[in-house]
N, C-alpha and C positions, 0 to 999 in steps of 0.2 A: 504494500500500500504506500502511495506517495505521501510524504510529509510536507504539507504546503509551505511552511516556513523555510525548511531546508531546501525545498525545491526552488523557491525564489532566491534563496541565498546562492545556490549553484549558478543560476542565471546571472545574478549580479557579479559573481566571481569571474565568470567568463567574459562579461562585458568590461569589467575593470582591468582584466588581464591585457586587454588591447592597449592600455596605456603603456605597458612595458614593451609593446611591439608596434611602434608608430608606423613602421613600413607596412605592416599588415593592415592597419587602420586606413592609411592613405589608399592602399590598393582596393580595399572594400568599397571606398567612396568613389575613387576615380575610375575603376574598371567598368562598371555599368554605364557611366557617362561616356567613356571612350567608345564602347561597343555600340551604343545607340546612335552616336554621331557617325560611326563608320557605316552602320546599316542604313541610316537615314540619308546620308549624303554620298556615300561612296559606292554602294552596291547597285549595279544595274542601271545607272544613269544613262541619259542619252549621250551618244557620241557626237561631240562637236569639236570644231577647231582641229581636225585631224590634219597634220602637216602634209602638204603636197607641193609639187612644182607644176607649172604649166609650160610646156614646150610649144611655143607659138612660132611656127615657120611660115605663117601667112599674115597678111595685113589687109584690112578692109572692114566693111560694115558688119559682115557676118562674124568675123573674128572679134570685133569690138563688142557685139551683142553677146557672144559666147563668154568672153572674159567678164563682162558685167554680171552675167547670170551666175557664173561660178563664184565671183567675189561676193555676191549677195546671198549665197547659200551658207548657212551656219555650219554645215557639216565640215567645210573645208577651212583650213588656214593656209592661204597661199604664201609660201615662203618666198617665192620669186617667180617671175615670168621670164623665161630664157628662150633662146632660139637654137640652142645646141642639143640635138637629140642624144648624143653620147653623154653629155653632162647630166641630162635629166635621168637617164638610166643609171648612171654611176651613183647618183644621190640615192636612188631607191635601193640599189644593190648594197650600198654602204649603211643602210638603215637610217639615213638622215631624214628622209621623208617616207610616208606610207605609199605614195603613188605619184605617177607622172601622167598628166593628161596631155596627149600629143596631138596638136592640130597640124596636119600636113601642109605642104606648100600649096597644093591645089584647093585648100579648104575654102578659100574666098573666090575661086575662079568662077566666072559666069558660065556655067555648064549645066547640062541636064543630067549628067552622070551622077550616080550616087556618091555622096561624100563619106569618107571613112575616117573615123577618129579612133585613136588607140588609148586604152587605159593600161598603163604599165604598172602592175600592182604587186606590192609585197603581200603575198598571201599567207605568210607564216603567222600573222596575227589574224586568226580566223574571224573574229567578231568585227574588227576594224575593217577588214577587207570586204566583208559582206555589206557593211554600211556604205563604204565608198562605192562599191559596185552598184548597189541599189540607187544611191543618190546620183551617180553619174549617168546611169541609164535614164533616170527620171529627167535630168537636165536636158539631155539631147533629144528626148522625146518631146519635151515642152518646146524646145527651140524648133524642132521640125514642125510642130503644130503652129507655132508663131509664123514661121516662114510660109506655111501653106495657107494660113488665113489672111496674111498680109495686113494685119491690123495692129493697132497700138496696144498689144497685150502687155501688161506689166508683170514683172516678177516682183520679188519682195521690195526692192527699192530701185529697180532699173526698168525703164520703159523703152519700147521701140519707137523711135521718132518716125513721123510720117515719111520723111525723106529716106530714112533707112528702109522702111517698109517698101517704098517704091523701088529702091535699088535691089531688093531681094526677089524681084519678079521672076528673074531668069533661073533662080536656083531650084534644083530638085528638092522637094520638101522632106525626103527621107534621109536621115543621117545615120549611117551604120556605125555602131560602137563595137570595136574589137577589144576583147579583154585578154591581156597577157599576164597570166598568174605565174610569177617567176618561180614559185616553189610548188606549183601544181595545186590540185584541189585538196585543201587541208580541212579535215574534220575537226569538230570541237574536241574530240578525245585526243587527237594529235596535239592540239594546242594545250590541253589540260595536263596530260601525263608528265611532261618534263618538269612542270612546276610542282605537281603532286609529289614527284620523287624528291625534289628539293625541300618541299615543306615537311615531308615525312622525316627526312634526315635532320632537319632543323628541330622538330619537336622531340624526336628520340634523343638527340644529342643534348639539347638543353635540359630536358626533364631528367634524362637518365644520369647525366654527369652531375648536375646540380643536386638532385635528390640523393645521389650516392654520398656525396661529401656532407651535405646537411644531415642526412639520416645517420651517418656514422658519427658525426659530431653529437647528435642528439642522444644516441645510444651509448656513447662513450668509447666506441671502437677506435675512433680517430685519436682520442687521448691516449689509449693504450699503445697505439702504433707509434705515437711520438715519444713515448717513454723509452723506446729503443733508440740507439744512436743512429738515427736516420734523418737526413736533411729534408727540408720542405720540398726542394726541387725533385728529390728522388721519389717521394711519396706522390707528388702531383704528376710527375712524369710517368710513373708506373700506371697510375689511374688513367691518364690520358691515352697511353699506348693500349691498355686493355679495352677501353671504351672505343677507341678508333678501330681496333680489330673487329669488335662486335658490329660496329656500324658499317664497316666494309662488307661484312657478310650480309648484312641487311640490304645494303645497296645492290649487291649482286642478285639477291632474291627479287628485289623490286624491279630491276631491269629485265630479268628473265620473265617474270610474271607479266610485265607490261607488253613484252614482245609476243609471248605465247597466248595470253588470254585476249588481248585487245588488238593484236596484229599491228602494234605500233612500230613504225620503221625508225631506225637510228641511222640517218643519212651520213652523219659524221664519223661513224664507227663506234664500236663497243668500248674500246680501250680509252678513247678520248672522253666519252661520256663518264666512264668510271673514274678517270682522273679528276674531272670537274667535281664529281660527287665526293671524292676524297678531300679535296680542298674545302668544299662546303662543310663536310663533317668536322674537319679540323677547326674551322672558323667557329662553328656553333658549340663545339666542345669547349673552346676558349670562352665563349659567351657564358656557358654554364659555370665554368670556373670563376669567372668574374662576379656573377650574381651570387654564387654560393659562398664567396670568400668571407662574407661577414654575417651570414644567416646562421642561426643557432638551431633551427628546427626545420623539418621538411615542410610543415605548413607555412612557415615564413617564406621559404624559398618559392613554393608554388604561388603564393599571393604576390610575391615580388616579380616573378617571371611572367605572369599572365598579362600585365599591361604592356609587356614587350612582345610576347609571342603571338597573341591574338591579333593585335593591330598589324603585325608583320604579315600574317596570313591573308588579310583582306586588302591591305594597301599595296603590297608588293606585286600585284598582278597575277596571283595564282589562279583565281577563278574568272576574273574580268580584266580586260586590258586596262592599263593605268589611265588611258585617255578617257575612259568613261567617268572618271572621278573629278570632283572640283579641283581647281588649280592648286589649292593649298595642300590637298592630299597628294596630288601629283608631285609636288615639290618634296613633301614629306617622305614619299616612297624612296627617294634616292639617298636617304640617310640610313636605310635599313639594308643589311647585307643580303637578305633574302632576294631583294630586287636584282642584285647583280648575279646571284646564283641562278635565278630564273632566266635572266637574259642569256647567260652562258649555256645553260641546258637547252634552251630553245634554239640557240644558234647552232649548237652541235647536232641536236636530234632532228630538227625540222629543216634548217637551212643547209645542213651539210657542211658547216664551217669547221675549221681546224682550231686547235688551241691558239695558234698564232692570230687567228681572226678575232678571238674573244679575249685577247691578252689583257685589255684594259679592265674588263670585269674580273678576271682572275687576279690581277695586281691589286685591285681594290679589296677583294676578298682576303688576300694575304695580308694587306694592310690592316684590315679589321682584326684578323687573327692575331697579328703581332700586338696590336693595341690591347685586345682582350686579355692575352696572356700576361702582358706586362702589368696591367692593372690588377688582375686576379692574383698573381704571385706576390706583388707588393702589398696588397691588402690582406693577404691570407694571414689569419691569426693562428699562430701555433699554440697559443695559450688557450686550448679548447677545454 
């Protein structure tokens, strides 16, 4: 039978104990606020301001009308209008922009022949490429209708002037859009799997490594270990090596399961994918060391890690492209190491890039790794 006074005393004791663990209290308050903001503003928003270039090799009224229509469409952020076809394709290949809309030399010619426009598209970002493809098809369908009707039909903030309408009389009304998907047809599962691999490594490394140290500190095992003539670096190094071996096995299982169950292709090769995951695992093991260096219990560690791990899952482009998020979250994404791991994984698996192609992402990950280990070892309290 419950004793009411002692029952309420137990509740009071648990609440008061939070004063001795301010980090846990801050996490309890901050975590739900962070999550509702991420779900409310970051998940599944409309894709706008996707960076593109327009390669305009023609000049005239139809070209001007097309450029005005593209500029007035919220889906696009036109980085630059250029006339070099090679430069436009190079920017898409390098990942600087999501697509290039190519207006050929005869686009503005007075001819009854069908006009052809090319959308040179980075299809590795499946959701962004679908949005760009749909918007571009819609734009040239509208322009075809405008030319056919020869009226002053307005787009969002661009009108066809009567003089322009008159000059379009000789144009054939149908504009053909050719779509060049440079990485082929990418399914959502192809987009998702590389980031899921990275996210799984992140969660297992952070939670496993941190809870191991915090748990051993809580049970006294770490104290007994330090009673032996063993240096901090030896203890930490041994734990890191053991955890890394476990995570490498996990990475192998993840890769094989993705290939055999979901027929996911690894265009850049198995070995390079594995190396990227190893670097990611080392980074997040370091993150776990850093967070656990001053926590005394497993519960403290979990409460401290959640405000880092959960936002990383949603902001770093695991489930949705970063472009769907408000600009503040897009900027925030690039302070999280998972963003760079996702970029490298998708570059290797979807685009068929090499380690040399994703060198910047790997260097940033290694930089995070070094920072986490330095902070973790310096803050590690041997007096457990």
